[in-house]
C-alpha positions in Angstrom: 65.7 -15.4 -32.4 65.2 -19.1 -31.9 66.5 -21.9 -34.0 64.3 -24.4 -35.8 61.7 -26.1 -33.6 62.9 -29.7 -34.3 66.6 -29.4 -33.6 67.8 -26.6 -31.3 71.3 -26.9 -32.7 70.2 -26.7 -36.3 70.8 -23.4 -38.0 67.9 -21.1 -38.6 66.7 -21.3 -42.2 66.2 -18.0 -44.0 64.6 -17.9 -47.5 65.3 -15.0 -49.9 62.6 -14.3 -52.4 62.9 -12.7 -55.8 61.6 -9.4 -54.4 64.7 -9.5 -52.1 62.7 -10.1 -49.0 64.2 -12.4 -46.4 61.9 -14.8 -44.5 62.8 -16.4 -41.2 61.2 -19.9 -41.2 61.8 -20.3 -37.4 59.7 -17.2 -36.5 57.5 -17.2 -39.6 58.3 -13.6 -40.3 60.1 -11.3 -42.7 63.4 -10.0 -41.6 66.0 -7.4 -42.7 69.7 -7.5 -43.2 70.1 -5.7 -39.9 68.2 -8.5 -38.2 70.6 -11.0 -39.7 73.5 -8.9 -38.6 72.2 -9.0 -35.1 71.8 -12.8 -35.3 75.5 -13.0 -36.2 76.4 -10.8 -33.3 74.2 -13.0 -31.0 76.0 -16.1 -32.3 72.8 -17.5 -33.9 73.7 -19.8 -36.8 71.6 -19.4 -39.9 71.7 -20.4 -43.6 70.1 -18.5 -46.4 68.5 -20.2 -49.4 67.2 -18.8 -52.6 63.5 -19.5 -52.3 63.1 -20.3 -56.0 66.2 -22.4 -56.8 67.0 -23.7 -53.3 70.6 -22.6 -53.8 72.6 -21.8 -50.6 73.4 -18.1 -50.8 74.6 -17.6 -47.2 78.0 -16.4 -48.3 76.6 -13.7 -50.6 74.2 -12.5 -47.9 76.9 -12.3 -45.3 79.1 -10.4 -47.8 76.1 -8.0 -48.4 75.9 -7.4 -44.6 79.6 -6.5 -44.5 79.1 -4.1 -47.4 76.1 -2.5 -45.6 78.1 -2.1 -42.4 81.1 -0.6 -44.2 78.7 1.8 -46.0 77.5 3.0 -42.6 81.0 4.2 -41.8 82.0 1.3 -39.6 85.1 0.7 -41.7 86.9 -2.3 -40.3 88.5 -3.5 -43.5 91.5 -1.4 -44.5 91.8 -0.6 -48.2 95.1 -2.5 -48.5 93.5 -5.6 -47.0 90.6 -5.4 -49.5 93.1 -5.0 -52.4 95.1 -8.0 -51.3 92.0 -10.2 -50.9 90.9 -9.2 -54.5 94.3 -10.0 -55.8 94.1 -13.5 -54.4 91.0 -14.3 -56.5 91.8 -16.7 -59.4 94.9 -18.0 -57.7 94.2 -21.7 -56.9 97.0 -22.0 -54.4 95.9 -18.9 -52.5 92.3 -20.0 -52.7 93.2 -23.3 -50.9 95.2 -21.6 -48.2 93.7 -18.2 -47.5 90.2 -19.1 -46.3 91.5 -21.4 -43.5 94.2 -18.9 -42.6 91.7 -16.0 -42.3 89.4 -18.2 -40.3 92.2 -19.1 -37.9 93.4 -15.5 -37.7 89.9 -14.2 -36.8 89.5 -16.9 -34.2 92.8 -15.9 -32.6 91.8 -12.2 -32.8 88.5 -13.0 -31.1 90.1 -15.0 -28.4 92.7 -12.3 -27.8 89.9 -9.7 -27.7 88.1 -11.6 -25.0 91.3 -11.8 -23.0 91.9 -8.1 -23.5 88.4 -7.3 -22.3 89.0 -9.5 -19.3 92.3 -7.7 -18.5 90.7 -4.3 -18.8 87.9 -5.4 -16.5 90.4 -6.8 -13.9 92.7 -3.8 -14.2 90.1 -1.1 -13.3 91.5 -1.1 -9.8 95.1 -1.1 -10.8 97.6 -0.6 -13.5 96.8 -2.1 -16.9 98.7 -5.4 -17.7 100.7 -4.0 -20.6 103.1 -6.8 -20.7 100.3 -9.3 -21.5 98.8 -7.0 -24.1 102.2 -6.4 -25.7 102.9 -10.2 -25.8 99.5 -10.8 -27.5 100.3 -8.0 -30.0 103.7 -9.5 -30.8 102.2 -13.0 -31.3 99.5 -11.7 -33.6 102.0 -9.7 -35.6 104.4 -12.6 -35.9 101.6 -15.0 -37.1 100.4 -12.4 -39.6 103.9 -11.7 -41.0 104.6 -15.4 -41.3 101.4 -15.9 -43.2 102.1 -13.0 -45.5 105.5 -14.4 -46.3 103.9 -17.7 -47.1 101.4 -16.1 -49.5 103.8 -13.9 -51.3 107.4 -15.1 -50.8 108.5 -13.8 -54.3 107.1 -10.3 -53.8 109.0 -10.0 -50.4 112.2 -11.1 -52.0 111.8 -8.4 -54.7 110.6 -5.6 -52.4 113.1 -5.9 -49.5 116.4 -3.9 -49.7 119.5 -6.0 -49.1 120.3 -6.5 -45.5 116.9 -5.4 -44.2 114.5 -7.6 -42.3 110.8 -6.5 -42.8 109.5 -8.7 -40.0 112.1 -7.3 -37.5 111.4 -3.7 -38.7 107.6 -4.2 -38.2 108.1 -5.7 -34.7 110.4 -2.8 -33.8 107.9 -0.3 -35.1 105.1 -2.0 -33.1 107.4 -2.0 -30.0 108.1 1.8 -30.4 104.4 2.5 -30.7 103.6 0.5 -27.6 106.4 2.3 -25.7 104.9 5.6 -26.7 101.5 4.5 -25.6 102.9 3.4 -22.3 104.6 6.7 -21.8 101.4 8.6 -22.5 99.4 6.5 -20.1 102.1 7.0 -17.4 102.0 10.7 -18.0 98.2 10.8 -17.7 98.4 8.7 -14.5 101.2 11.0 -13.1 103.8 8.3 -13.2 107.4 8.8 -14.3 108.4 7.8 -17.9 109.6 4.3 -18.4 113.0 4.0 -20.3 
C-alpha cells in the first residue's frame, strides 16, 4: 500500500466510479472498502474523489466504512452517542465546536491506549499498574464531562436534581467500578481484598 510515486508523503488517491468501484491510482488496481479500512489501520493517508465530478468524497467513504464495520457486529459506537451526534446536526455552534473536540478526544484516547498497552506489556512479570490506569480513566472522564457540560449546559441545569453533582456522581461510580475490578483481580491472584 504505497503512496503516490512522486511524493511519498502525499496521500494515495482513490477514484470512485459510477459503478461504485474504487480505483487505487498508486497501485493501478481496483480495491474494496475492506482494503481502505486496512489502509486506515495501517495509517496510510488517502483521499477519495468521485471519478466523474472530481468532488472529494473521502468523508462519505470513511463513514461508509464505519457503517460496514458496525454492520459486522463490531459495535464501537453506543446508541446514545449516535443519537447525540445526530442531535447536533443543524446547530451551528455545535458544528463549530464538536468536530475539533471529537478529534482531540480520539487523539487522547489513542495516546492512552498506547500507554495502557505499554503498561500491560511491562506488567506481565508483576502486578498491573492500576493507579496509572485509574488516573488515565479519571482524566478522560473529567474531559468528557467538561465537554458535555459545554455542549449542553441548559439541559444539565434542567436534568439535575437540586443538590446533586452529576460529574461527582459519575466519578464516584467509576471509582466504585474500578475498586470492584481491583478486588476481582486480587481474588484471582489470591491476594487479600483492598479496602
